[in-house]
C-alpha positions in Angstrom: 154.5 164.8 42.7 155.0 162.3 45.6 158.7 162.0 46.6 159.4 158.5 47.9 162.3 158.2 50.5 163.6 155.4 52.2 164.5 155.3 56.0 168.1 154.3 55.3 168.4 157.2 52.8 168.1 159.6 55.7 171.2 158.4 57.2 173.1 158.2 54.0 172.1 161.8 53.4 173.4 162.9 57.0 176.7 161.1 56.2 177.1 162.7 52.9 176.4 166.0 54.0 179.0 165.6 56.9 181.7 164.4 54.2 183.7 167.3 53.3 185.1 165.4 50.3 181.7 164.8 48.8 179.8 167.3 46.6 176.1 167.7 46.6 175.9 166.3 43.2 177.9 163.3 44.2 175.6 162.7 47.1 172.6 163.0 45.0 173.9 160.4 42.6 174.7 158.0 45.3 171.2 158.4 46.9 169.1 158.6 43.8 171.1 156.6 41.1 172.5 154.0 43.5 175.9 152.6 44.0 177.7 149.7 42.8 177.4 146.7 45.1 180.5 146.1 47.1 181.3 142.7 48.6 180.5 144.1 51.9 177.1 144.9 50.7 176.5 141.5 49.1 177.7 139.8 52.3 175.0 141.9 54.3 172.4 140.9 52.0 173.3 137.1 52.3 173.5 137.5 56.1 170.0 139.1 56.3 168.7 136.2 54.1 170.4 133.8 56.4 168.4 135.1 59.5 165.2 135.7 57.6 165.2 132.1 56.6 166.1 130.5 60.0 169.8 130.0 59.6 169.6 128.6 56.1 173.4 128.0 55.5 172.7 126.5 52.1 171.1 129.6 51.0 173.9 131.9 52.2 176.4 129.5 50.4 174.4 129.9 47.1 174.9 133.5 47.4 178.6 133.0 47.9 179.1 133.3 51.7 179.8 130.7 54.5 178.9 132.2 57.9 180.6 130.7 60.9 179.5 131.7 64.3 182.0 131.7 67.3 181.1 129.6 70.3 182.0 132.6 72.4 178.9 134.7 71.2 176.9 136.1 74.2 173.2 137.2 73.8 169.9 136.2 72.6 169.3 136.5 68.9 165.7 137.1 67.9 164.3 136.5 64.5 161.0 138.1 65.0 157.3 136.9 64.3 157.1 139.1 61.3 160.1 139.4 59.0 161.4 141.7 56.1 158.0 143.6 55.8 157.8 146.9 54.0 155.8 149.7 55.1 155.0 153.1 53.4 154.0 156.0 55.5 152.6 159.4 54.2 154.8 161.7 56.1 153.8 164.9 54.3 151.3 165.6 51.5 154.1 165.2 49.0 156.4 162.8 50.7 156.2 158.8 51.3 158.7 157.3 53.6 159.4 153.6 52.8 160.8 151.3 55.4 161.7 147.6 55.2 161.9 146.2 58.6 164.1 143.1 59.4 161.8 141.5 62.1 159.2 142.5 64.6 157.6 141.1 67.6 154.5 142.2 69.4 156.7 144.4 71.7 159.8 145.4 69.6 161.2 146.3 66.2 164.7 144.4 65.6 167.3 145.3 63.0 170.1 143.0 62.0 173.7 144.7 61.3 176.6 143.0 60.1 179.9 145.0 60.4 183.7 144.7 60.5 184.0 147.3 63.3 181.3 147.7 65.9 180.8 151.4 66.4 177.7 151.8 68.9 177.6 155.7 68.5 176.9 155.1 64.7 173.8 153.2 65.4 172.6 155.3 68.3 173.1 158.5 66.2 171.2 157.0 63.3 167.7 158.0 62.3 166.6 154.6 61.1 165.6 153.5 64.6 163.6 156.8 65.1 161.7 156.3 61.8 160.7 152.7 62.6 159.6 153.7 66.0 157.5 156.3 64.8 155.9 154.5 61.9 155.1 151.5 63.8 154.2 153.5 67.1 156.4 151.0 69.0 158.4 151.6 72.3 161.4 149.4 71.7 163.9 149.2 68.9 166.6 146.5 69.1 169.8 146.5 67.1 171.5 143.1 66.7 175.0 143.8 65.7 177.1 140.9 64.4 180.9 141.9 64.1 182.9 139.7 61.7 186.6 139.1 61.4 187.0 140.0 57.6 186.0 139.0 54.1 189.4 138.1 52.9 189.2 134.2 53.3 187.8 132.4 50.1 187.4 128.6 50.4 186.2 126.7 47.2 185.0 130.0 45.6 182.9 130.9 48.7 183.7 133.7 51.1 184.2 132.5 54.6 182.8 135.0 57.3 183.5 134.3 60.9 181.2 136.2 63.4 183.5 136.9 66.3 181.1 138.9 68.4 177.6 140.0 68.9 176.2 143.2 70.5 172.7 144.5 71.4 171.5 148.1 71.4 168.2 149.3 72.6 166.5 152.6 71.6 163.1 154.2 72.8 161.1 157.0 71.8 161.7 160.5 73.2 159.7 163.7 73.3 161.0 165.5 70.2 161.3 162.4 68.0 158.6 163.0 65.6 159.6 166.7 64.9 163.2 165.6 64.5 162.3 162.9 61.9 159.8 165.2 60.1 162.4 168.0 59.9 165.0 165.7 58.3 162.5 164.1 56.0 161.5 167.6 54.8 165.2 168.4 54.3 165.9 165.4 52.2 162.7 165.6 50.3 163.6 169.1 49.2 167.2 167.8 48.1 165.4 165.2 46.1 163.2 167.6 44.5 166.1 169.7 43.4 168.4 167.0 42.3 166.3 164.1 40.9 165.1 166.2 37.7 168.7 167.2 37.2 169.7 163.5 37.1 166.7 162.4 35.1 165.4 160.3 37.8 161.7 160.0 38.5 160.2 160.7 42.0 
């Protein structure tokens, strides 16, 4: 049986294991059964679609969100030459790792993030960038982090989202990166093998 894991699932697993208020079963249900879409999650999806489709504001509005960018934003937003591409990598004989990369150029991997609070340590500590660099054998990973002012304002049934600041973070491969990724993948795969049958979920 081949276990399929996603790159983002690894970080969700680490977050859940560090959360003293969450049981292993609760974490397993969230990882393998999915969780209810929040407005923040829906907003993030609409924002990714906005960037994927060259700032198509009508598309975003059809999904219920109107994004307004501050004139004070500083930095260069890259949309990439390849966008929203999925990759499947056989990490172990029994484990496939699935990644959906927001954007790529010939020299870097780009990931878009939309957040209410910019926390650079969260992104730098994540395994997402390590997995993507390992899978693509690339030397540069760039986070493009867009910070918004809140999701409370609704105009004509559409949530107005003001992008108030923009941040860039860069990461690069390091010597033990492959072994670090494989160790975590093995741990999460074993967790999945234990819990998925109990939850009635296929691999």
